[in-house]
N, C-alpha and C positions, 0 to 999 in steps of 0.2 A: 471427437474434438469439437465439432459444432455444438453438440449438446452441452459440453463443458462450458463453452463460452456463453451460451444462453443461460445456463444455471448461475454462473458467476455474475452475469449482468443482472439477472433477476434478483439474486440475493443482495447485490449492491443497491439496487433500486428500493427494495424493501427496507434495507438498513437506513437508507437516506430518508425514507418516509417516517420511520420510527424516530430517527434523530430530529427531523424537522418538527414532528408532532410533540417532541419532548418525552416520548415513551422510554427512551434510553438515555441515561445520564451520561454526560461526558465529563471527564476529569482531566485537568491539566493546568499547568502554570503558565500557559501561553508561550511556551518555549518551542523551539524547532518549528517555527512558522505554523502553529496550529491553525486550522481553519474549520469552520462549522459548515456542515453540509446544508445546502438549501438556502443559505442566507442571500437575500437580494443584495446586489452590489458586490458580492464576493467574486473575485476572479478565480475561476476554477470551481471544482466540485467533484464529488465522487464519480460522476459520469465521465470526468476527464482523466481519471486514472487509467492509463492505457492497458489494454489487454495484450499479453505477450503473443507474438506471432513469429513466423519463420524469419522475417526480416530482422526483428529485434534479436532473435537468437543468433543469427549470422553476424550481425553488427557487433554484438557483445562477446561472441565466442563462447556463449554459454548454451548448453542444451535446452531446447524448448521445454522439455518436461520439468527442468529445474526452475525455469522462469515461471511456468504455470503454477508450480507449487508455491513459489515466493509470492506471486500475485494472489493466490488463494488465501494464504495466511495473512497477507497484508490487508486484504479486503474483509476477511471474516473475523480476524482476531484483533488487529491493531485498534480498531474502533471500539472494542469492548471497554477499554480503559481510558482512552483519550480521544480527542477529536481527530478526524481523518486529516491527512496532509497529502498534498500532491507530491509524488515521489521526487520530481525534479526540484522541489524546494528543500529537500532534506540535505542537511550538511553531513557529509559522510563521516567526518572526524567525530562529530557529536554522536552520530548514529552508532558508530563502532564502539563508543564508550557506553552508550545506553542500552544497546541491544541485548547483551548477555543478561542483564537484570530483567529486562522486559520479557525475554523469552522464558526465563525461569519463573517469573511471576505468572505468566500465562500457562505454565505447565507444559510447554512445548519442547520437543527435542532440539538439540543443538543443530541438527540438520536443517531445521526450519529457519534458524537464525541465518545460516549461510544462504538458504534459498531466498529469503527476504532481501538480504544484502545484495545478492546477485541480481535480483529483480530491480531494486532501486538503482543500482549502477547501470544496468541495461537501459533503463528509462532515461537516465542522464546521458548516456552515450547516444541514444536515439535522438535526443533533443539537441545534440551537439554540445553538451556541457562537459566541462572537465570535472573530475571528481577527485 
């Protein structure tokens, strides 16, 4: 478990560096509160995307392994096509409409769609937000 968290954190840091250096292009129309990693003055950033833990799993009623998979997909795949977003800024209704298309475009199984949605909802619950 500890190694998984370290690996995800390391990958997120490397991704942030590539994004900040302009080595990875970002695409997006500015919707769903897109944010760029590493911008000065930006509230939040990739490092503020919470790692799933036992508390998050208990609060959300979702198994930790499901939240970990959702976080992994969120961190490793979502930023390939558009800017990273803080999960608590995601509008769930917009997300539920857009997710099937994004998952198919990324070539991921529908189980990953559910895992990412479960993760985003768990973050919102942890932050005391309604979804």
